[in-house]
C-alpha positions as CSV (number, residue, x, y, z in Angstrom):
1,M,9.4,11.7,-15.1
2,I,6.9,9.3,-16.6
3,R,9.3,6.4,-16.5
4,E,10.2,7.2,-12.9
5,A,6.4,7.3,-12.0
6,Q,6.0,3.8,-13.4
7,E,8.3,2.6,-10.7
8,H,7.0,4.7,-7.8
9,P,5.0,7.9,-7.1
10,V,6.7,11.1,-8.1
11,T,6.0,14.3,-6.0
12,I,5.8,17.6,-7.8
13,T,6.5,20.7,-5.6
14,K,6.1,24.4,-6.0
15,Q,7.8,26.7,-3.6
16,D,8.6,23.7,-1.3
17,Q,4.9,22.7,-1.2
18,T,3.6,19.4,-2.7
19,V,1.1,20.3,-5.4
20,A,0.8,17.0,-7.3
21,V,1.7,13.4,-7.4
22,V,2.3,11.4,-10.6
23,M,1.9,7.6,-10.4
24,S,1.2,4.6,-12.6
25,V,-2.4,3.5,-13.2
26,E,-1.6,0.2,-11.6
27,H,-0.4,2.0,-8.4
28,L,-3.6,4.2,-8.3
29,E,-5.8,1.1,-8.8
30,A,-4.0,-0.7,-6.0
31,I,-4.6,2.3,-3.7
32,A,-8.3,2.5,-4.6
33,E,-8.7,-1.3,-4.0
34,T,-7.0,-1.1,-0.6
35,M,-9.3,1.8,0.3
36,E,-12.4,-0.1,-0.7
37,I,-11.3,-3.1,1.5
38,L,-10.5,-0.9,4.4
39,A,-13.9,0.9,4.1
40,D,-15.9,-2.4,4.2
41,P,-16.5,-3.4,7.8
42,A,-17.5,-7.0,6.9
43,T,-14.3,-7.5,4.9
44,M,-12.2,-6.0,7.6
45,Q,-13.8,-8.3,10.2
46,T,-13.1,-11.3,8.0
47,I,-9.5,-10.3,7.7
48,R,-9.2,-9.8,11.5
49,T,-10.8,-13.1,12.2
50,H,-8.5,-14.9,9.8
51,R,-5.4,-13.3,11.4
52,E,-6.6,-14.3,14.8
53,V,-7.1,-17.9,13.8
54,H,-4.4,-18.4,11.1
55,G,-2.0,-15.5,11.5
56,V,1.6,-16.4,12.3
57,Y,4.0,-13.5,12.4
58,H,7.7,-13.7,12.6
59,D,10.3,-11.0,13.2
60,M,12.1,-10.1,10.0
61,S,15.4,-11.0,11.6
62,V,14.5,-14.7,11.0
63,L,15.3,-14.2,7.4
64,D,18.9,-13.6,8.3
65,E,19.1,-17.2,9.5
66,L,18.1,-18.6,6.2
């Protein structure tokens, strides 16, 4: 289970109810960092502004053309 958890979170259930999740420290730190960014209004405003000015989004189907 530990090796599997290094790749992706592993859910542990008891009587069909999730009771725990095992994940790598790196994954946990990434989640915590994301939560900190999302909780910071100034940072989120900066991200929104950047996307409005510089953001260019393409449909994933364009990758099929490459």
